[in-house]
C-alpha positions as CSV (number, residue, x, y, z in Angstrom):
1,M,-13.7,25.3,10.3
2,T,-12.4,27.1,13.4
3,D,-8.8,27.2,14.6
4,P,-8.0,24.5,17.2
5,H,-7.5,25.9,20.6
6,P,-4.1,27.0,21.4
7,R,-3.5,24.5,24.2
8,A,-4.6,21.9,21.6
9,T,-2.1,23.3,19.3
10,A,0.7,23.2,21.7
11,A,0.0,19.6,23.0
12,R,0.1,18.3,19.1
13,A,3.5,20.3,18.7
14,A,4.9,18.8,21.8
15,K,3.9,15.4,20.6
16,V,5.3,15.7,17.3
17,A,8.6,17.3,18.8
18,R,8.8,14.3,21.2
19,A,8.2,11.6,18.2
20,D,10.6,13.7,16.1
21,A,13.3,13.2,18.8
22,M,12.9,9.7,19.0
23,G,12.9,9.0,15.0
24,I,9.3,8.3,14.9
25,D,8.5,10.1,11.6
26,E,6.4,9.1,8.7
27,A,9.2,7.0,7.1
28,F,9.8,5.3,10.4
29,I,6.0,4.2,10.8
30,A,5.5,3.2,7.2
31,L,8.5,0.7,7.8
32,L,7.1,-0.4,11.0
33,V,3.6,-1.1,9.5
34,D,4.9,-2.7,6.6
35,R,7.5,-5.0,8.6
36,F,5.0,-5.8,11.2
37,Y,2.0,-6.8,8.8
38,A,4.5,-8.8,6.8
39,R,5.2,-10.6,10.1
40,V,1.4,-11.2,10.8
41,R,0.5,-12.3,7.4
42,S,3.1,-15.2,7.9
43,D,2.2,-15.7,11.4
44,P,0.3,-19.2,12.1
45,L,-1.9,-17.7,14.5
46,L,-2.7,-14.5,13.2
47,G,-2.2,-14.6,9.4
48,P,-5.5,-16.7,8.7
49,I,-7.3,-14.0,10.8
50,F,-6.3,-11.2,8.8
51,E,-6.3,-13.2,5.3
52,A,-9.8,-13.9,5.8
53,R,-10.7,-10.2,6.5
54,I,-8.3,-8.2,4.3
55,A,-8.9,-8.2,0.5
56,N,-6.8,-5.3,-0.5
57,W,-3.4,-5.2,1.6
58,P,-2.0,-2.1,0.0
59,A,-5.3,-0.3,1.4
60,H,-5.1,-1.7,4.9
61,L,-1.3,-0.9,5.1
62,A,-2.2,2.9,4.1
63,R,-5.1,3.0,6.7
64,M,-2.5,1.4,9.2
65,Q,0.0,4.1,8.3
66,D,-2.5,6.7,8.9
67,F,-3.8,5.1,12.2
68,W,-0.2,5.0,13.8
69,G,0.8,8.2,12.5
70,S,-2.4,9.6,14.3
71,V,-1.4,7.5,17.5
72,L,2.3,8.6,17.6
73,R,2.3,11.9,16.2
74,G,-1.1,13.2,16.5
75,G,-3.4,15.0,14.0
76,G,-6.2,13.7,12.0
77,G,-4.9,11.4,9.4
78,F,-6.9,8.6,10.6
79,S,-10.8,8.2,10.6
80,G,-12.8,4.8,11.4
81,N,-14.0,2.6,14.1
82,P,-11.3,0.0,14.9
83,M,-13.7,-1.3,17.7
84,L,-16.4,-2.3,15.3
85,K,-14.0,-4.2,12.9
86,H,-12.7,-6.3,15.9
87,V,-15.9,-7.0,17.6
88,A,-17.1,-8.6,14.6
89,I,-14.1,-11.0,14.6
90,P,-15.7,-14.3,16.0
91,G,-13.3,-16.1,18.5
92,I,-10.3,-13.6,19.0
93,D,-9.5,-13.0,22.6
94,R,-7.0,-12.3,24.9
95,P,-4.3,-15.0,23.4
96,E,-4.5,-13.3,19.9
97,F,-4.2,-9.8,21.5
98,E,-1.0,-10.9,23.5
99,H,0.4,-12.8,20.6
100,W,-0.2,-9.4,18.4
101,L,1.6,-7.5,20.9
102,G,4.8,-9.7,21.2
103,L,5.0,-9.8,17.3
104,F,4.4,-5.8,17.6
105,R,7.3,-5.5,20.2
106,E,9.7,-7.8,18.1
107,V,9.4,-5.5,15.2
108,L,9.7,-2.4,17.5
109,D,12.8,-3.8,19.0
110,E,14.3,-4.4,15.7
111,L,13.7,-0.9,14.1
112,A,13.8,1.7,16.6
113,T,16.9,3.7,17.0
114,D,15.9,5.7,20.3
115,P,15.9,3.3,23.3
116,A,13.1,4.8,24.6
117,A,10.8,4.5,21.4
118,P,9.9,0.7,21.7
119,D,8.7,1.3,25.5
120,M,6.6,4.3,24.3
121,I,5.0,2.8,21.3
122,H,4.4,-0.4,22.8
123,G,2.5,1.3,25.6
124,A,0.4,2.8,23.4
125,A,-0.1,-0.4,21.4
126,R,-0.9,-2.0,24.8
127,T,-3.5,0.5,25.8
128,I,-5.2,0.3,22.4
129,A,-5.3,-3.7,22.4
130,E,-6.6,-3.5,26.1
131,S,-9.4,-1.3,24.9
132,L,-10.3,-3.5,22.0
133,L,-10.4,-6.5,24.1
134,S,-12.5,-4.7,26.6
135,G,-14.9,-3.6,24.0
136,I,-15.0,-7.1,22.6
137,H,-15.9,-8.5,26.0
138,I,-18.8,-6.0,26.3
139,H,-20.2,-5.9,22.9
140,R,-19.4,-9.1,21.4
141,D,-19.6,-11.4,24.4
142,G,-22.0,-9.4,26.6
143,R,-19.8,-9.4,29.7
144,L,-17.6,-7.0,31.6
145,P,-13.9,-7.7,31.4
146,S,-13.0,-9.8,34.8
147,R,-10.2,-8.2,37.3
148,Q,-8.4,-11.4,37.4
149,E,-7.8,-11.1,33.7
150,G,-5.4,-8.2,34.3
151,P,-3.3,-6.4,31.7
152,L,-2.1,-8.0,28.6
153,H,1.1,-9.6,28.8
154,A,3.3,-8.9,25.6
């Protein structure tokens, strides 16, 4: 394996430094994932969706820690295809994603110690949710997202 390009190395170091400055370390990410998915599991809208698909919660939580660690701190800790998982869920659409984002924001606001962290993390979550929702519309529903639908609102 070749060494990464110096610009890539510098960009990752900057991302890690930014995350560290906001208190977004591995312990924060683990707490965020654990607390968020505890809330999801007890949620009347989202709980049944997840319970029907997650057989091994400890393994799922570990994967989500890897995923959010990769998103928020960079690096290659996560491998997988979230789009395929979400496209396969019948019936999920905008309301479920907006509700998911709302719960995620609640947990962020409870946990973050740096006032800039919730907005930064929630912005990343919104981008991911919008991408997944667009993929669902295209791949599962066979349609392009409508401009009238606009961005997610949570």
